[in-house]
C-alpha positions in Angstrom: 9.6 -5.4 -13.3 9.4 -6.9 -16.9 7.0 -9.6 -15.9 4.8 -7.2 -14.0 4.8 -4.7 -16.9 3.5 -7.5 -19.1 0.8 -8.4 -16.6 -0.1 -4.7 -16.1 -0.3 -4.2 -19.9 -2.5 -7.3 -20.2 -4.9 -6.1 -17.5 -5.1 -2.6 -19.0 -5.6 -3.9 -22.6 -8.3 -6.4 -21.6 -10.2 -3.4 -20.1 -9.7 -1.2 -23.2 -6.8 0.9 -21.9 -3.3 1.3 -23.1 -0.1 1.0 -21.1 1.3 4.5 -21.8 4.8 5.6 -20.7 3.2 7.7 -17.9 1.1 4.7 -16.6 4.1 2.4 -16.7 6.2 5.0 -14.8 3.5 5.3 -12.2 3.3 1.6 -11.7 7.1 1.2 -11.6 7.3 3.9 -8.9 4.7 2.2 -6.8 6.4 -1.1 -7.2 9.9 0.3 -6.5 8.8 2.1 -3.4 6.4 -0.5 -2.0 7.9 -0.4 1.5 7.5 3.4 1.7 3.7 3.5 1.2 3.7 6.7 -0.9 0.7 9.0 -1.1 -0.6 10.5 -4.4 1.5 13.7 -4.0 4.7 11.7 -3.3 4.0 9.5 -6.4 3.4 12.6 -8.4 6.8 14.1 -7.2 8.6 10.9 -8.2 7.0 10.6 -11.6 7.7 14.2 -12.5 11.4 13.5 -12.4 10.9 11.7 -15.7 7.7 13.3 -16.9 7.9 16.9 -16.0 4.7 17.7 -17.9 2.5 15.2 -16.1 -0.3 16.8 -14.0 -1.4 15.9 -10.5 -4.9 15.2 -11.9 -3.5 12.7 -14.3 -1.8 10.9 -11.4 -5.1 10.9 -9.4 -7.1 9.6 -12.4 -4.6 6.8 -13.2 -4.3 5.7 -9.6 -8.1 5.4 -9.5 -8.0 3.4 -12.7 -5.3 1.1 -11.4 -7.4 0.5 -8.3 -10.5 -0.1 -10.3 -8.6 -2.7 -12.4 -7.2 -4.4 -9.3 -3.5 -3.4 -10.0 -3.2 -1.4 -6.8 -5.1 -0.7 -3.6 -5.0 2.2 -1.2 -4.4 2.1 2.5 -5.2 4.7 5.1 -2.7 4.9 7.9 -4.3 7.5 10.1 -2.4 10.5 8.7 -5.1 11.7 6.3 -3.3 10.5 3.2 -4.4 7.8 0.8 -1.4 5.6 0.2 -1.0 3.1 -2.6 0.5 -0.3 -3.0 0.8 -2.8 -5.9 -1.5 -5.8 -5.3 0.6 -8.9 -4.9 -1.1 -11.8 -6.6 0.8 -14.2 -4.3 -0.8 -12.8 -1.2 -4.0 -14.5 0.0 -4.9 -11.3 1.8 -3.5 -7.8 2.0 -0.6 -7.7 4.5 -1.0 -5.8 7.8 0.6 -2.6 8.9 2.1 -1.5 12.2 2.0 2.3 12.5 4.1 4.1 15.1 2.2 7.0 16.7 5.4 8.8 17.5 7.6 8.7 14.4 4.8 7.8 11.9 6.9 4.8 10.7 5.1 2.0 9.0 6.1 -1.6 9.1 4.6 -4.4 7.0 3.5 -7.6 8.6 3.4 -10.3 6.0 2.1 -13.1 8.2 -1.6 -13.7 8.1 -2.5 -13.7 11.8 -6.2 -14.0 11.3 -6.7 -17.4 9.8 -8.1 -18.8 13.1 -10.7 -16.0 13.2 -11.6 -16.5 9.5 -12.1 -20.2 10.1 -14.3 -19.5 13.1 -16.4 -17.0 11.1 -16.9 -19.6 8.4 -17.8 -22.4 10.8 -20.0 -20.5 13.2 -21.6 -17.9 10.9 -21.2 -19.2 7.4 -19.2 -16.1 6.5 -16.4 -16.5 4.0 -13.7 -13.8 4.4 -12.3 -12.8 1.0 -10.0 -10.1 2.3 -9.3 -7.8 5.2 -7.4 -4.7 6.2 -5.6 -4.5 9.5 -3.6 -1.7 10.9 -2.1 -1.7 14.4 -1.3 1.7 15.9 1.2 2.0 18.7 4.9 2.7 19.4 7.7 1.1 17.5 10.7 -0.5 19.2 13.0 2.5 18.5 10.5 5.0 19.9 9.8 2.8 22.9 13.6 2.8 23.7 13.7 6.5 23.4 10.7 6.9 25.7 12.4 4.7 28.3 15.6 6.7 28.0 13.7 10.0 28.5 11.9 8.6 31.5 15.2 7.5 33.1 16.8 11.0 32.4 13.8 12.7 34.2 14.3 10.6 37.4 
């Protein structure tokens, strides 16, 4: 996290903000839990463990600031919550998500499966894709197995 802290501090300072202990804690929580896709309230619960006096409004304001500065982005996974992830400078595009409609599990898909479509859009329409957001909703492998098991038991 040290390198990221330096990068975060640089981005904040270049925009006239300071990297306070609370902001650093928020960024560290988002980074440390990136596979869990935490919503604002969950991030708030985590940061309160070390900063009991922090308010939910402070968390909301800082998440909005982080998004404005390009440090994080939010994702919507169909559950009514805005979830946050650190922006990975190594990714050409945001990664995709698989969302299970039964258990609400979320899996990341790192592979960019849309390169062919992006090239076609550029060649045929002159449209350059800078980024995209993709979520697939369906049933995960474990829930599918459980559905099959239930079907067999009913017969």
